[in-house]
C-alpha positions in Angstrom: -2.7 -53.7 47.3 -2.6 -57.4 46.7 -5.7 -59.1 45.4 -5.4 -61.6 48.3 -5.5 -58.7 50.9 -9.0 -57.8 49.7 -11.9 -59.3 51.6 -13.2 -62.6 50.1 -16.6 -61.2 48.8 -14.9 -58.1 47.3 -12.2 -60.4 45.9 -14.9 -62.4 44.1 -16.5 -59.3 42.7 -13.1 -58.0 41.5 -12.3 -61.2 39.7 -15.7 -61.4 38.1 -15.4 -57.8 36.9 -12.0 -58.5 35.4 -13.4 -61.5 33.6 -16.7 -59.9 32.4 -15.9 -56.3 31.6 -13.6 -57.1 28.6 -16.2 -59.5 27.2 -18.9 -56.9 27.5 -16.7 -54.3 25.8 -15.9 -56.7 23.0 -19.6 -57.5 22.5 -20.5 -53.8 22.4 -17.8 -53.2 19.7 -19.3 -56.1 17.7 -22.8 -54.6 18.1 -21.6 -51.2 16.8 -20.0 -53.0 13.8 -23.2 -54.9 13.1 -25.6 -51.9 13.2 -24.8 -50.8 9.6 -26.3 -54.1 8.4 -29.6 -52.8 9.6 -29.3 -49.5 7.8 -31.2 -48.8 4.6 -29.1 -49.4 1.5 -27.8 -46.2 -0.1 -27.7 -47.4 -3.7 -27.6 -44.7 -6.4 -31.0 -43.6 -7.7 -32.2 -44.0 -11.3 -30.7 -40.5 -12.1 -27.2 -41.7 -11.2 -24.6 -41.9 -14.0 -24.2 -45.6 -13.1 -27.6 -46.2 -14.7 -26.4 -44.4 -17.9 -28.2 -41.2 -17.0 -26.1 -38.1 -17.7 -26.3 -35.1 -15.4 -27.3 -32.0 -17.3 -24.1 -30.0 -16.7 -24.0 -28.3 -20.2 -21.0 -28.0 -22.5 -19.3 -25.2 -20.4 -19.4 -27.1 -17.1 -18.4 -30.4 -18.5 -15.7 -29.1 -20.9 -16.8 -31.7 -23.5 -18.1 -31.2 -27.0 -21.9 -31.7 -27.3 -21.5 -34.9 -29.3 -19.3 -36.5 -26.6 -21.8 -35.6 -23.9 -24.2 -38.0 -25.5 -21.8 -40.9 -25.3 -23.2 -43.4 -22.7 -25.0 -46.6 -22.2 -28.6 -46.4 -21.0 -29.9 -49.6 -19.4 -33.0 -50.9 -21.0 -33.6 -54.0 -18.9 -36.3 -56.3 -20.3 -36.2 -54.5 -23.6 -37.0 -56.8 -26.6 -34.2 -56.9 -29.1 -35.2 -56.5 -32.8 -34.8 -60.2 -33.7 -36.0 -59.5 -37.3 -32.9 -57.4 -37.9 -31.0 -58.1 -41.1 -27.2 -58.3 -40.6 -24.2 -60.0 -42.3 -22.1 -62.8 -40.8 -18.4 -63.3 -41.2 -18.9 -65.0 -44.6 -20.9 -62.1 -45.9 -24.2 -64.0 -45.8 -27.3 -62.1 -44.8 -28.6 -63.4 -41.4 -31.4 -62.5 -39.0 -30.4 -61.5 -35.5 -33.1 -63.8 -34.2 -31.4 -67.0 -35.6 -28.8 -66.7 -32.7 -31.6 -66.7 -30.1 -34.2 -69.2 -29.0 -32.2 -71.9 -27.4 -29.6 -70.3 -25.1 -28.9 -67.0 -23.4 -26.8 -64.6 -25.5 -24.0 -62.3 -24.6 -24.2 -59.2 -26.9 -21.3 -56.7 -27.5 -21.1 -53.7 -29.7 -17.7 -52.7 -31.0 -16.1 -51.7 -34.3 -13.3 -53.9 -35.6 -10.9 -51.1 -36.7 -11.1 -49.4 -33.2 -7.5 -48.6 -32.2 -8.0 -49.1 -28.4 -11.2 -49.4 -26.4 -13.0 -52.0 -28.5 -9.9 -54.2 -28.4 -9.9 -53.9 -24.6 -13.6 -54.9 -24.5 -12.9 -58.0 -26.7 -9.8 -58.8 -24.6 -11.9 -58.6 -21.4 -14.6 -60.8 -23.0 -12.2 -63.5 -24.1 -10.4 -63.5 -20.7 -13.7 -64.1 -18.9 -14.7 -66.8 -21.4 -11.4 -68.6 -20.8 -12.2 -68.8 -17.1 -16.0 -69.3 -17.4 -16.8 -73.0 -17.1 -19.6 -72.8 -19.7 -18.7 -73.3 -23.4 -19.8 -71.0 -26.2 -22.3 -72.7 -28.5 -23.3 -75.2 -25.8 -24.6 -73.2 -22.8 -24.6 -69.7 -24.4 -24.1 -67.8 -27.6 -22.0 -64.6 -28.2 -23.1 -62.0 -30.7 -20.6 -59.2 -31.5 -21.8 -56.5 -33.9 -19.8 -53.7 -35.4 -21.6 -50.3 -35.1 -19.4 -48.9 -38.0 -21.5 -49.4 -41.2 -18.3 -49.1 -43.3 -16.8 -52.3 -42.0 -17.0 -55.5 -44.0 -17.5 -59.2 -43.4 -13.8 -59.7 -44.1 -12.8 -57.6 -41.1 -15.3 -59.5 -39.0 -13.9 -62.8 -40.1 -10.3 -61.7 -39.3 -11.3 -60.5 -35.9 -13.2 -63.7 -35.1 -10.2 -65.8 -36.0 -8.0 -63.9 -33.6 -10.3 -64.1 -30.7 -11.5 -67.7 -31.2 -7.8 -68.8 -31.2 -7.3 -67.1 -27.8 -9.7 -69.6 -26.2 -8.5 -73.0 -24.9 -8.7 -75.8 -27.4 -11.6 -77.4 -25.5 -13.7 -74.3 -26.1 -12.5 -73.3 -29.5 -14.7 -75.7 -31.5 -17.8 -74.4 -29.7 -16.8 -70.8 -30.2 -16.4 -71.3 -34.0 -20.1 -71.9 -34.1 -21.1 -70.0 -31.0 -19.3 -66.7 -31.3 -20.7 -64.6 -34.1 -19.0 -61.4 -35.5 -21.5 -59.5 -37.5 -21.8 -56.3 -39.6 -24.7 -54.2 -40.8 -25.9 -51.1 -42.6 -26.5 -47.8 -40.9 -30.3 -48.4 -40.5 -29.8 -51.8 -38.9 -27.1 -50.6 -36.6 -29.3 -47.8 -35.4 -32.2 -50.1 -34.6 -29.9 -52.3 -32.6 -28.0 -49.6 -30.7 -31.3 -47.8 -29.9 -32.7 -51.0 -28.6 -29.9 -51.6 -26.2 -29.3 -48.0 -25.2 -25.8 -47.7 -26.7 -25.1 -44.1 -27.6 -21.9 -43.2 -29.5 -20.5 -40.4 -31.7 -18.3 -40.2 -34.8 -15.4 -37.8 -34.8 -14.5 -36.8 -38.4 -11.2 -35.2 -37.3 -9.8 -38.5 -36.0 -12.0 -40.8 -38.2 -12.9 -42.7 -35.0 -15.9 -43.3 -32.8 -16.3 -42.1 -29.2 -18.2 -44.7 -27.3 -18.7 -46.3 -23.9 -17.7 -49.8 -23.0 -19.8 -52.7 -21.8 -21.5 -55.9 -22.7 -25.0 -57.2 -22.2 -26.7 -60.6 -21.4 -30.0 -61.3 -23.1 -32.5 -64.1 -22.5 -33.1 -66.8 -25.2 -36.2 -64.9 -26.1 -34.1 -61.8 -26.9 -34.9 -59.6 -23.8 -32.1 -57.7 -22.1 -31.4 -59.1 -18.7 -28.1 -57.6 -17.5 -25.5 -55.0 -18.3 -21.8 -55.3 -17.4 -19.7 -52.1 -17.7 -16.0 -51.5 -18.3 -13.4 -53.6 -20.0 -13.0 -56.5 -17.5 -15.9 -58.9 -16.8 -16.1 -61.3 -13.8 -16.5 -64.9 -14.9 -18.5 -65.5 -11.7 -21.0 -62.6 -12.5 -21.3 -63.8 -16.1 -22.0 -67.3 -15.0 -24.7 -66.2 -12.6 -26.1 -63.8 -15.3 -26.3 -66.6 -17.9 -27.9 -69.0 -15.4 -30.5 -66.4 -14.4 -31.2 -65.3 -18.0 -31.7 -68.9 -19.0 -34.4 -69.3 -16.2 -32.1 -71.9 -14.6 -32.1 -74.1 -17.7 -28.3 -74.2 -17.5 -26.0 -74.4 -14.6 -26.1 -76.5 -11.4 -28.0 -76.6 -8.1 -25.0 -74.7 -6.6 -25.7 -71.8 -9.1 -29.4 -71.8 -8.0 -28.3 -71.6 -4.4 -25.9 -68.8 -5.1 -28.7 -66.9 -6.9 -30.8 -67.2 -3.7 -28.1 -65.3 -1.9 -26.8 -63.1 -4.7 -28.7 -60.6 -6.7 -27.9 -58.6 -9.8 -27.5 -54.9 -9.0 -28.2 -52.7 -12.1 -26.5 -49.8 -10.4 -23.1 -51.5 -10.4 -23.6 -54.2 -13.1 -22.5 -56.8 -10.7 -23.9 -59.6 -8.4 -23.9 -58.9 -4.7 -25.3 -60.3 -1.5 -29.1 -59.6 -1.3 -29.7 -56.7 1.0 -32.6 -58.5 2.6 -30.4 -61.4 3.5 -27.8 -59.0 5.0 -30.5 -57.3 7.1 -31.8 -60.6 8.5 -28.3 -61.7 9.4 -27.8 -58.3 11.0 -30.9 -58.6 13.1 -29.9 -62.1 14.3 -26.4 -60.8 15.1 -27.7 -57.8 17.1 -30.2 -60.0 19.0 -27.5 -62.5 19.9 -25.1 -59.8 21.1 -27.7 -58.0 23.1 -28.8 -61.3 24.7 -25.1 -62.0 25.5 -24.6 -58.6 27.1 -27.8 -59.0 29.3 -26.7 -62.5 30.4 -23.3 -61.3 31.4 -24.7 -58.2 33.3 -27.2 -60.5 35.1 -24.4 -62.8 36.0 -22.3 -59.9 37.3 -25.2 -58.7 39.5 -25.7 -62.2 40.9 -22.0 -62.4 41.7 -22.1 -59.2 43.7 -24.9 -60.5 45.8 -23.1 -63.7 46.9 -22.5 -64.1 50.7 -19.1 -63.2 52.1 -18.4 -66.8 53.0 -18.7 -68.1 49.5 -15.7 -69.7 47.8 -13.8 -68.0 45.0 
């Protein structure tokens, strides 16, 4: 049957239905997609392994030696670092950990310089992020890298520093010479520091190597732990926001402060993400808009059906 063989009033209703029904269906689909924004966030709880907690599976269930089961990083956010700690710098001089704090936020990493694999990957990930990061070591932030192997010497630390400082662009190299510190220490000092940051590791005499997790930390100028970043690759964007936040907005730009209004550090993932409250507000606005649109179209459709037969199409 042709559309023009339908009576005029029915023809108007048919045309209106053809126009409105796809729009209503599309709005309903968008509404269904927006509903998850209103759902409660399902972030892992404090017992999640992402927080450094280890499920008590036992040596049989995990298949790992007991020593390796203790290898992890426990987050100790807002923990005060032992700034009175005695360490040695690359030249072999005794230094206090606290002399690298006080002015700027500090990125802290724990490695050992003779590590055949993982520590090298951590340092590679750090220097890759620093190359991209618009901040300069020694200007907006400091870097403190400490060996957790008490057998290692200042000579090893100096050699490692030379390698990684030279990986940086020339514009950042001068700042890194004074702003990236490679330190060593005795067993007692190392234990105080690793306990303070929640870094648990184990020595394997059979391979003469350490089993350890990988990650870096950002501390405030006052020496309190502010963020943890896991793995061997570190986002320059996340590090920038972490440094700005740790500095209490004393570094960075107004754009960084705006981003920190929308983004929030998530301890569960060690990354910055959109604040859930902001997402929920946006979700509510989206749902209200869609529901209003649907009600408007349905009302318009009902009005169209009630038009007199003599109306024009």
